[in-house]
C-alpha positions in Angstrom: -0.4 -2.6 6.6 0.7 -1.7 10.1 2.6 1.0 12.1 6.2 -0.1 12.2 7.5 1.7 15.3 6.8 4.1 18.1 3.7 4.6 20.3 1.4 2.8 17.9 3.8 0.0 17.0 2.2 -3.0 15.4 -1.3 -1.5 15.1 -3.0 -2.4 11.8 -4.3 0.4 9.6 -7.3 0.4 7.3 -6.7 0.9 3.6 -9.3 2.7 1.4 -10.8 0.6 -1.4 -10.5 3.5 -3.9 -7.4 2.3 -5.8 -4.9 3.7 -3.3 -1.4 2.1 -3.6 -0.1 2.0 0.0 3.6 2.3 0.7 5.0 -1.2 1.4 6.2 -1.7 5.0 9.8 -2.3 3.9 9.8 1.1 2.1 8.1 2.8 5.0 10.7 1.3 7.3 13.6 2.5 5.1 12.2 6.0 4.9 11.8 6.4 8.6 15.1 4.8 9.5 16.7 7.4 7.3 14.8 10.2 9.0 14.9 9.1 12.6 16.8 12.2 13.8 14.4 14.6 12.1 11.1 13.1 13.3 10.9 14.0 17.0 8.9 17.2 17.2 8.8 17.6 13.4 6.0 19.4 11.6 5.1 17.0 8.8 3.0 17.3 5.6 1.7 14.0 4.1 0.7 14.6 0.4 -1.4 12.1 -1.5 -1.9 10.6 1.9 -4.1 7.6 1.0 -4.6 5.7 4.2 -2.4 8.1 6.2 0.2 5.4 6.9 3.2 7.6 6.4 2.0 10.5 8.5 0.7 8.1 11.2 4.1 6.5 11.2 5.7 10.0 11.8 3.2 10.7 14.6 3.9 7.3 16.2 7.6 8.1 16.2 7.2 11.5 17.9 6.4 14.0 15.2 5.0 17.2 16.7 2.2 17.5 14.1 1.0 16.1 10.8 -1.2 17.5 8.1 -2.7 14.9 5.7 -3.8 16.0 2.3 -5.8 13.6 0.1 -8.2 14.4 -2.8 -10.4 11.3 -2.2 -13.0 12.1 0.5 -13.5 8.4 1.4 -9.7 8.1 1.9 -9.8 11.1 4.2 -12.5 9.4 6.3 -10.2 6.3 6.5 -7.3 8.5 7.6 -9.5 9.9 10.4 -10.6 6.4 11.4 -6.9 5.3 11.4 -5.9 8.2 13.6 -8.7 7.4 16.1 -7.7 3.7 16.1 -4.1 4.5 17.0 -5.1 7.3 19.4 -3.1 10.0 17.6 -4.2 13.4 16.2 -3.5 15.1 12.9 -5.3 17.4 10.5 -6.8 15.7 7.4 -7.8 17.8 4.4 -9.9 16.6 1.5 -8.3 18.7 -1.1 -6.2 18.7 -4.3 -2.6 18.6 -3.2 -1.6 21.5 -5.5 -4.5 23.7 -4.4 -3.5 23.0 -0.7 0.1 24.0 -1.4 -0.9 27.1 -3.3 -3.6 28.4 -1.0 -3.2 26.9 2.5 0.4 25.9 3.1 2.2 28.5 5.3 5.7 29.4 4.2 8.4 27.4 6.0 5.7 25.5 8.0 7.0 21.9 7.4 10.2 20.2 8.5 9.3 17.2 6.5 7.1 16.8 3.4 6.3 13.3 2.3 4.6 12.5 -1.0 3.5 9.2 -2.5 1.7 10.3 -5.6 0.2 8.1 -8.3 2.9 7.1 -10.7 2.8 8.1 -14.4 3.3 4.7 -16.0 2.4 5.5 -19.6 3.1 8.4 -21.9 0.4 11.1 -21.5 -0.5 10.2 -17.9 -0.2 13.1 -15.5 3.2 13.1 -13.7 2.4 14.2 -10.2 6.0 13.6 -9.1 7.4 15.9 -11.7 4.8 18.5 -10.8 5.8 18.3 -7.1 9.4 18.7 -7.9 8.6 21.8 -10.0 6.3 23.3 -7.4 7.4 26.6 -6.0 4.6 26.3 -3.4 6.0 23.1 -2.1 9.5 24.5 -1.8 8.1 27.6 -0.1 6.2 25.4 2.5 9.4 23.5 3.3 11.4 24.8 6.3 14.9 26.0 5.4 16.5 22.8 6.8 13.6 20.6 5.9 13.5 17.4 3.8 11.1 16.5 1.0 10.6 12.8 0.4 9.2 11.6 -2.9 8.2 8.1 -3.8 8.5 7.4 -7.6 9.0 4.7 -10.2 12.5 3.3 -10.1 14.6 3.8 -13.3 12.8 7.0 -14.2 15.0 10.0 -14.4 13.8 12.9 -12.2 13.9 16.4 -13.5 15.3 18.1 -10.4 15.1 21.9 -10.4 18.1 23.9 -9.3 16.2 25.0 -6.2 16.4 21.4 -4.9 19.3 19.1 -4.1 18.8 15.3 -4.2 20.6 13.9 -1.2 19.5 10.3 -1.7 17.6 8.2 -4.2 17.2 4.5 -3.6 15.1 1.7 -5.1 13.1 -0.9 -3.2 11.6 -3.2 -5.8 8.8 -1.4 -7.6 9.3 1.8 -5.6 12.1 4.3 -5.4 12.4 7.0 -2.8 14.2 10.3 -3.3 15.2 12.7 -0.5 15.6 16.4 -1.3 16.5 19.6 0.5 16.5 23.1 -0.6 19.7 23.9 -2.6 22.3 25.8 -0.7 23.5 29.0 -2.3 26.9 28.6 -3.8 29.6 30.7 -2.2 
């Protein structure tokens, strides 16, 4: 896995051994080509950050700041190692994503929120994607014109709350990526 573009272009990133499923380079490239106008100077939140590859990609392409949130402490150390390797800075928190959103995320603080949660592949498994879509704390942390990007299983219907508007949902093999913004009030 490597940085696709920007100041750290081509640099290889370390991946934690703890069962993290890194975003494929083709998916990462598609996400960032869709967001290229939003990235320069953006305040970014990378949830379920894993190796930090999505947030590091944003920094490499000119994001103003990135906060990485990952529950696995070893993965947070890998994020810090990767940041040092590519000579970029960001804040990495070892925390539960929902606790971070509820307690630490400042309202309107992020122009871009990216999440690559574990997929619920079997009935009864926790569906982190659905929880993020339903999270009032996530919506509160998103800037008024911000974008929320969610990786999810393709072919699975997303339960989108009225407070969000899906502006794009595209599949790339075993991964789908949905883009959301806060719903505009009807006139």
